[in-house]
C-alpha positions in Angstrom: -10.2 45.3 2.0 -12.5 43.3 4.1 -12.8 44.6 7.8 -13.0 42.3 10.7 -16.8 42.7 11.1 -17.6 41.5 7.4 -15.0 38.6 7.7 -16.8 37.2 10.9 -20.1 37.7 9.1 -18.9 35.7 6.1 -17.6 33.0 8.4 -21.0 32.7 10.1 -22.9 32.6 6.9 -20.6 29.9 5.5 -20.8 27.8 8.6 -24.6 28.0 8.7 -24.9 26.9 5.1 -22.6 24.0 5.9 -24.6 23.0 9.0 -27.8 23.3 6.9 -26.4 21.0 4.3 -25.4 18.4 6.9 -28.6 18.5 8.7 -30.6 18.3 5.5 -28.6 15.3 4.4 -29.3 13.6 7.7 -33.0 13.1 6.6 -31.9 11.1 3.5 -29.4 8.5 4.6 -27.0 7.2 1.8 -25.8 3.6 1.7 -22.2 3.4 2.9 -19.7 2.4 0.3 -16.5 0.4 1.0 -14.3 3.5 0.3 -16.3 5.5 2.9 -15.0 3.3 5.7 -11.5 3.2 4.8 -9.0 5.2 7.0 -7.3 8.0 5.1 -4.6 10.6 5.7 -7.0 13.5 6.3 -6.2 17.3 6.3 -8.8 19.0 8.4 -9.5 22.8 7.8 -8.2 25.4 10.3 -10.5 26.5 13.3 -11.8 30.0 13.6 -10.6 31.4 16.9 -10.8 34.7 18.7 -8.1 36.4 20.6 -9.3 39.6 22.3 -10.7 41.5 19.5 -8.7 39.7 16.7 -10.3 36.8 14.7 -8.0 34.4 13.1 -7.9 30.9 11.4 -5.6 28.2 12.7 -3.3 26.1 10.4 -4.9 23.0 9.0 -4.6 19.8 11.0 -3.6 16.2 9.9 -5.4 13.3 11.3 -6.3 9.7 10.6 -9.9 9.0 10.3 -12.4 7.4 7.7 -12.9 9.0 4.3 -16.6 9.6 5.2 -15.7 11.4 8.4 -13.1 13.4 6.8 -15.6 14.7 4.2 -18.2 15.4 6.9 -15.5 17.6 8.8 -14.7 19.4 5.6 -11.4 17.8 5.2 -9.3 16.9 2.3 -7.7 13.6 1.3 -6.5 11.9 -1.9 -9.3 10.1 -3.4 -7.1 7.7 -5.6 -3.7 6.3 -5.0 -3.9 7.0 -1.3 -1.2 4.6 -0.6 1.3 7.0 -2.4 4.5 8.3 -0.8 4.2 11.8 -2.1 0.4 12.3 -1.3 0.8 10.8 2.2 4.0 12.9 3.0 2.1 16.0 1.7 -0.4 15.7 4.5 2.0 15.1 7.4 5.4 16.6 6.5 4.5 20.3 7.2 3.6 19.5 10.8 6.5 17.1 11.2 8.9 19.9 10.1 7.3 22.2 12.5 8.2 19.8 15.5 5.1 17.9 16.0 6.0 14.5 17.4 2.9 12.6 16.2 3.4 14.0 12.7 7.1 13.1 12.8 6.3 9.5 13.7 3.7 9.2 11.0 6.2 10.5 8.5 8.6 7.9 9.7 6.0 5.1 9.3 5.4 6.3 5.8 8.9 6.0 4.9 9.3 2.7 6.6 6.3 1.2 4.7 7.5 2.6 1.4 4.0 3.3 -0.1 4.7 2.4 -3.6 8.5 2.8 -3.4 11.3 0.7 -1.7 11.3 1.2 2.2 13.7 4.1 3.2 14.7 2.9 6.6 17.4 5.5 7.0 14.8 8.4 6.6 12.5 6.4 8.9 15.1 6.3 11.5 15.9 9.9 11.3 12.2 11.0 11.8 11.5 8.4 14.6 14.7 9.8 16.5 13.3 13.3 16.0 10.1 12.2 17.8 11.9 9.9 20.2 13.9 12.8 21.3 10.6 14.4 22.5 10.0 11.1 24.4 7.1 10.2 22.2 6.3 6.6 23.0 5.1 5.3 19.6 8.3 6.6 18.0 10.5 5.1 20.7 8.8 1.8 20.2 8.9 1.8 16.4 12.7 3.0 16.5 13.4 -0.1 18.9 12.0 -2.4 16.2 14.3 -1.0 13.6 17.3 -1.6 15.9 16.1 -5.1 16.9 16.0 -5.9 13.2 19.1 -3.9 12.0 16.9 -1.9 9.5 18.5 1.5 8.5 20.8 1.1 11.5 23.3 -1.5 12.7 21.5 -4.1 14.5 21.6 -3.7 18.4 19.2 -5.6 20.4 20.4 -4.2 23.7 19.7 -0.6 22.4 16.3 -1.9 21.1 15.5 -3.1 24.5 16.2 0.2 26.0 14.1 2.1 23.6 11.2 -0.3 24.4 11.8 0.3 28.1 11.5 4.2 27.6 8.4 3.8 25.3 6.7 1.7 28.0 7.6 4.0 30.8 9.9 1.5 32.7 12.6 2.9 34.9 16.1 1.5 34.6 15.7 0.0 37.9 12.6 -1.9 36.9 12.7 -5.6 37.6 11.2 -6.5 34.4 13.6 -4.3 32.5 16.7 -5.5 34.4 15.7 -9.1 33.9 15.1 -8.8 30.2 18.3 -6.7 29.6 20.2 -9.1 31.7 19.1 -11.9 29.5 19.6 -10.1 26.2 23.0 -8.9 27.4 24.0 -12.5 28.3 23.0 -13.8 24.9 25.0 -11.0 23.3 27.9 -11.7 25.5 27.8 -15.5 24.5 27.6 -14.7 20.9 30.6 -12.3 21.0 32.6 -14.8 23.2 31.8 -17.5 20.6 33.0 -15.4 17.8 36.3 -14.5 19.7 36.8 -18.3 20.4 36.3 -19.0 16.6 38.7 -16.2 15.6 41.3 -17.4 18.1 41.1 -20.9 16.5 41.5 -19.4 13.0 44.4 -17.2 14.0 46.3 -20.2 15.6 45.8 -22.2 12.5 46.9 -19.5 10.2 49.8 -18.5 12.4 50.9 -22.2 12.3 50.7 -22.2 8.6 52.6 -18.8 8.2 55.3 -20.2 10.5 55.6 -23.3 8.5 55.9 -21.3 5.1 58.5 -19.1 6.5 60.6 -21.9 7.7 60.2 -23.6 4.3 61.3 -20.4 2.5 64.3 -19.9 4.6 65.4 -23.5 3.7 65.1 -22.9 0.0 67.7 -21.3 -2.4 65.7 -21.6 -5.6 65.4 -18.2 -7.6 62.2 -16.2 -7.5 59.5 -17.0 -10.2 59.8 -14.9 -13.4 56.2 -15.1 -14.7 52.7 -14.6 -13.3 51.9 -18.3 -13.7 54.9 -19.3 -11.7 53.8 -16.9 -8.8 50.9 -19.2 -7.9 53.4 -21.4 -6.0 55.6 -18.5 -4.9 56.1 -18.9 -1.0 56.5 -15.1 -0.6 53.0 -14.4 -2.3 51.4 -17.1 0.1 53.2 -15.6 3.1 51.8 -12.1 2.2 48.4 -13.4 1.6 48.4 -15.2 5.1 49.6 -12.1 6.7 46.8 -10.1 5.2 44.3 -12.6 6.3 45.7 -12.7 9.8 45.7 -8.9 10.0 41.9 -8.9 9.0 41.1 -11.6 11.5 43.0 -9.7 14.3 41.1 -6.5 13.4 37.7 -8.4 13.6 38.8 -10.0 17.0 39.7 -6.6 18.4 36.3 -5.2 17.2 34.5 -8.2 19.0 36.5 -7.5 22.1 35.8 -3.8 22.0 31.9 -4.5 21.7 32.3 -7.0 24.6 34.1 -4.4 26.7 31.5 -1.8 25.9 28.5 -3.6 27.2 27.1 -2.1 30.2 27.4 -3.7 33.7 23.8 -4.3 34.7 22.8 -5.2 38.3 21.5 -8.7 38.8 17.8 -8.2 39.3 16.5 -9.0 42.7 13.9 -11.9 42.9 10.4 -10.8 42.5 8.6 -10.9 45.9 5.6 -13.1 46.0 2.4 -11.1 46.3 -0.6 -12.2 48.6 -3.5 -13.6 46.8 -6.7 -11.7 46.9 -9.5 -13.9 48.3 -12.4 -11.5 48.5 -15.3 -11.8 46.1 -14.8 -9.8 42.9 -17.3 -7.8 41.0 -18.1 -8.7 37.4 -15.2 -7.0 35.8 -13.0 -6.2 38.8 -11.0 -8.4 41.2 -10.1 -6.5 44.4 -8.9 -3.1 43.4 -7.9 -4.1 39.9 -10.5 -2.6 37.5 -10.4 -4.4 34.2 -13.2 -2.4 32.5 -15.9 -3.7 30.3 -15.4 -6.4 27.8 -16.5 -6.7 24.1 -15.9 -9.1 21.3 -16.3 -8.8 17.7 -16.3 -12.3 16.1 -16.2 -12.9 12.4 -16.8 -16.3 10.8 -16.4 -16.4 6.9 -17.1 -20.0 5.7 -19.4 -20.0 2.7 -17.6 -17.9 -0.1 -19.3 -16.8 -3.4 -16.5 -17.0 -5.6 -13.7 -19.2 -4.2 -13.5 -22.3 -2.2 -15.7 -22.5 0.9 -14.2 -23.6 4.3 -15.4 -26.2 6.8 -15.0 -24.9 10.3 -15.2 -21.0 10.7 -18.9 -20.8 11.7 -18.5 -23.4 14.3 -15.3 -21.8 15.6 -17.1 -18.3 15.8 -20.2 -19.8 17.7 -18.1 -21.8 20.1 -15.7 -18.8 20.7 -18.7 -16.6 21.3 -20.4 -18.9 23.8 -17.4 -19.2 26.0 -16.6 -15.5 26.0 -20.2 -14.5 26.8 -21.1 -17.4 29.3 -17.9 -17.7 31.1 -16.1 -14.4 30.8 -18.9 -11.9 30.5 -18.1 -10.4 27.2 -20.7 -8.5 25.2 -20.6 -10.4 21.8 -21.3 -9.3 18.3 -20.9 -12.4 15.7 -20.8 -11.7 12.0 -21.4 -14.8 9.9 -20.4 -14.8 6.2 -19.8 -11.0 5.9 -18.8 -8.8 3.0 -16.0 -6.3 3.2 -18.3 -3.5 3.8 -19.9 -5.4 6.7 -16.5 -6.2 8.2 -15.1 -2.6 8.0 -18.6 -1.1 9.2 -18.5 -3.4 12.1 -15.0 -2.1 13.1 -15.8 1.3 12.5 -19.1 1.2 14.6 -17.0 0.3 17.6 -16.0 3.9 17.8 -19.5 4.6 19.1 -19.3 1.9 21.8 -15.9 1.7 23.2 -14.7 3.8 26.2 -11.0 4.4 27.1 -11.0 1.7 29.8 -12.6 -1.0 27.8 -11.5 -4.3 26.3 -12.0 -5.5 22.7 -11.2 -9.1 21.5 -11.5 -9.4 17.6 -11.7 -13.1 16.4 -11.5 -13.7 12.8 -11.8 -17.1 11.3 -11.9 -17.3 7.4 -9.7 -17.3 4.2 -6.6 -15.1 4.4 -4.3 -14.3 1.5 -0.8 -12.6 0.8 0.4 -10.5 -2.4 4.0 -10.1 -3.1 4.6 -6.4 -4.3 8.0 -5.3 -5.8 9.1 -4.2 -2.2 6.9 -5.9 0.4 4.4 -8.7 1.1 0.9 -7.7 2.0 -1.7 -9.9 4.1 -5.4 -9.7 3.8 -8.6 -10.9 5.5 -11.0 -12.2 2.8 -14.6 -11.4 3.0 -17.1 -13.8 1.4 -17.5 -11.6 -1.7 -13.7 -12.0 -2.5 -12.5 -12.9 -5.9 -9.7 -15.3 -6.4 -6.1 -14.1 -6.1 -4.7 -11.9 -7.5 -8.0 -9.8 -7.8 -7.9 -8.1 -4.4 -10.8 -5.6 -5.1 -12.8 -6.6 -2.2 -10.1 -8.0 0.1 -9.6 -6.2 3.5 -5.9 -5.3 3.8 -4.0 -5.6 7.1 -3.1 -2.0 6.9 -6.7 -1.0 7.1 -7.4 -3.3 10.1 -4.3 -1.8 11.9 -5.5 1.7 11.1 -9.0 0.9 12.7 -7.2 -0.6 15.8 -5.1 2.6 16.1 -8.3 4.8 16.0 -10.3 2.8 18.6 -10.1 4.4 22.2 -10.2 1.0 24.1 -7.3 0.5 26.2 -6.8 -3.1 25.5 -7.3 -4.9 22.1 -6.4 -8.4 21.3 -6.8 -9.8 17.7 -7.2 -13.5 17.3 -6.7 -14.5 13.6 -7.3 -17.9 12.4 -6.4 -17.7 8.7 -3.6 -18.4 6.3 -0.9 -15.8 6.5 -2.4 -14.3 9.6 1.0 -13.4 11.1 1.4 -10.7 8.4 -1.1 -8.5 10.3 2.0 -7.4 12.4 5.5 -6.6 11.2 6.7 -6.5 14.9 9.5 -9.1 15.1 8.5 -10.3 18.7 6.7 -9.8 21.9 9.1 -8.9 24.6 8.8 -8.3 28.4 6.6 -11.2 29.3 6.4 -11.7 33.0 9.3 -13.6 32.8 10.8 -15.5 36.0 8.6 -13.4 38.2 5.3 -15.1 37.1 1.9 -13.3 36.6 1.6 -11.7 40.1 -0.7 -9.0 41.2 2.1 -6.6 40.7 2.5 -7.6 37.1 -1.2 -7.2 36.4 -1.5 -3.8 38.2 1.5 -2.5 36.2 0.2 -3.8 32.8 -3.6 -2.6 33.4 -3.0 1.1 32.8 -1.0 0.6 29.6 -2.6 0.4 26.1 -2.2 -3.0 24.4 -2.6 -4.0 20.7 -1.9 -7.7 20.5 -2.1 -10.4 17.9 -2.4 -14.2 18.4 -2.4 -15.8 15.0 -2.8 -19.3 13.9 0.4 -19.1 11.9 2.9 -16.8 10.4 3.5 -16.0 6.7 2.1 -19.6 5.7 -1.1 -21.6 5.1 -2.7 -23.2 8.2 -5.2 -26.1 8.7 -9.0 -25.6 8.3 -9.6 -28.9 10.1 -8.1 -31.3 12.4 -9.8 -30.2 15.7 -13.0 -32.1 15.3 -15.8 -29.6 14.4 -13.2 -26.9 14.8 -9.8 -26.0 13.3 -6.7 -27.1 15.1 -6.0 -23.7 16.3 -9.7 -22.9 17.2 -9.8 -26.2 19.3 -6.6 -25.4 21.1 -7.6 -21.6 21.7 -11.2 -22.1 22.9 -10.4 -25.4 24.9 -7.8 -23.4 27.0 -10.5 -20.6 27.7 -12.9 -23.3 28.7 -10.5 -24.9 31.0 -9.1 -21.7 32.7 -10.0 -21.0 36.2 -8.2 -17.5 37.0 -7.0 -14.3 35.5 -5.3 -15.3 32.4 -2.8 -12.9 30.6 -2.4 -13.3 26.9 1.2 -14.4 27.1 0.3 -17.3 29.3 -2.7 -18.1 27.1 -0.5 -18.1 24.0 2.0 -20.5 25.6 -0.6 -23.0 26.2 -2.3 -22.7 22.9 1.0 -23.1 21.1 1.8 -26.4 22.9 -1.6 -27.8 22.1 -1.3 -26.7 18.3 2.2 -28.2 18.1 1.1 -31.4 19.4 -2.1 -31.6 17.2 -0.1 -30.6 14.0 2.5 -33.1 14.7 -0.1 -36.0 14.9 -1.6 -34.7 11.6 1.8 -34.6 9.9 1.3 -31.0 9.0 3.5 -28.3 10.9 1.6 -25.2 12.2 3.3 -22.7 14.5 1.1 -19.9 16.1 2.6 -16.5 16.6 2.2 -13.9 19.3 3.2 -10.2 18.6 2.3 -6.7 19.4 0.6 -4.9 16.5 3.0 -2.3 15.2 1.4 1.1 14.1 -1.7 0.5 16.2 -0.7 2.3 19.3 0.8 -0.6 21.4 2.3 0.7 24.7 3.4 -2.3 26.5 0.0 -3.3 28.0 -1.6 -6.9 28.2 -4.9 -8.3 27.7 -6.5 -10.3 30.6 -9.2 -12.9 30.5 -11.2 -12.7 33.6 -13.8 -15.3 34.5 -17.0 -14.1 36.1 -16.4 -15.9 39.3 -12.6 -15.0 39.5 -10.9 -14.7 42.9 -7.4 -14.0 43.8 
């Protein structure tokens, strides 16, 4: 039996050999491959720890990281068929069963996505609920999206709103929550009242028919029908059918009444007090005591494709966007022109070495987008210039990988602006709730939003093609987006920017005779926590 001293020596020798291998390899860099940069479910080895005179090895730890980083840290992952339900669960399920809230949330997300099988929303709800019971914000938010859409549970938008409130740390007395909940509750009341009115009308009509038939029967003395065919005109059969129909409608009416009575009584939110405007000169990335952090932008323009049809405007869009972000808003900008899949993923991965927790990142993508319909879902992609024509997706960059990189980045605020076909597929979140509402974008609103993480998407369209021209040298969407940034004169929250852009795009698309409808969403699965992204011109004053 090996004693403690020999065990410790063995561990030291193994660690030394491993360290030597790493340092030796550092002198001979190897070209990164596409698969090295993809995010995987990695199972890291346990750590050697000392407690008094006892040395022990901790359990293995699951994490999301790149395949290359997983190998360097001595971890394990499934090299092939990584998007497989069984292999993914094998990494996270033990920790989830042990009560780890992050692992429980990851298990729920695996069930929700399906990974080669139909989504199991009921199992997703169960695991989200376990983590939500521990007040884990990501689980609370994801569970809310299922209630909002009625997936795995009965649709309940008011409950979804309450889960969002908890996920984002809003108190029940919060003006923003009370206002949003009041609006949602009123919409639900109106819908239930509409159902009750319709059912009352139906019941009145059916009762009139029933009374008429019963009166007609009482005036008849003919014998009862003797065959099944004769029973079609039997008043007794018609009366029984009407009675059953009436009973069902009354049951439905009572259910709607019960739902209406069960709605909580919310306080009418008080008006948001107007905030004094700050007039002092602001520093580059601060306005008064509002610290916005540093700003970075990764701008990708893919125009000249090698194997598929090239586009007309992405490079112009990318250059113009880079110019306004750098010159007017003080962004440090990296522009990628006509990039391969490896170049795109490497640029995303390299941001981990640059970004700090209080930073802001804008990712602007202009290029081809694509979608593939699987047996159970629709997947969206950004297409690098080395892409093959559909359905050959070997070099396509899937939305799932983009989301995984966004979740890993430590920057507090990230906004993705995607101008491509099917760009809205980057997020499965049904909507973006809790904008500033009737209170406007006050200093209080900005101060509340700043500490919260944000992962937001503005896309040129949803699950449909979009225009590559129509805005002069730019696409319709790019023309609207960049023009609004050029015209803006103050702190601009993303919801306000989106509202302005959407109006411009709608007007331009209508003139061109081709409908195009931008979308604004939080990016589900990337760590969104009810924050916002703010555009702050260099000379901003409040």
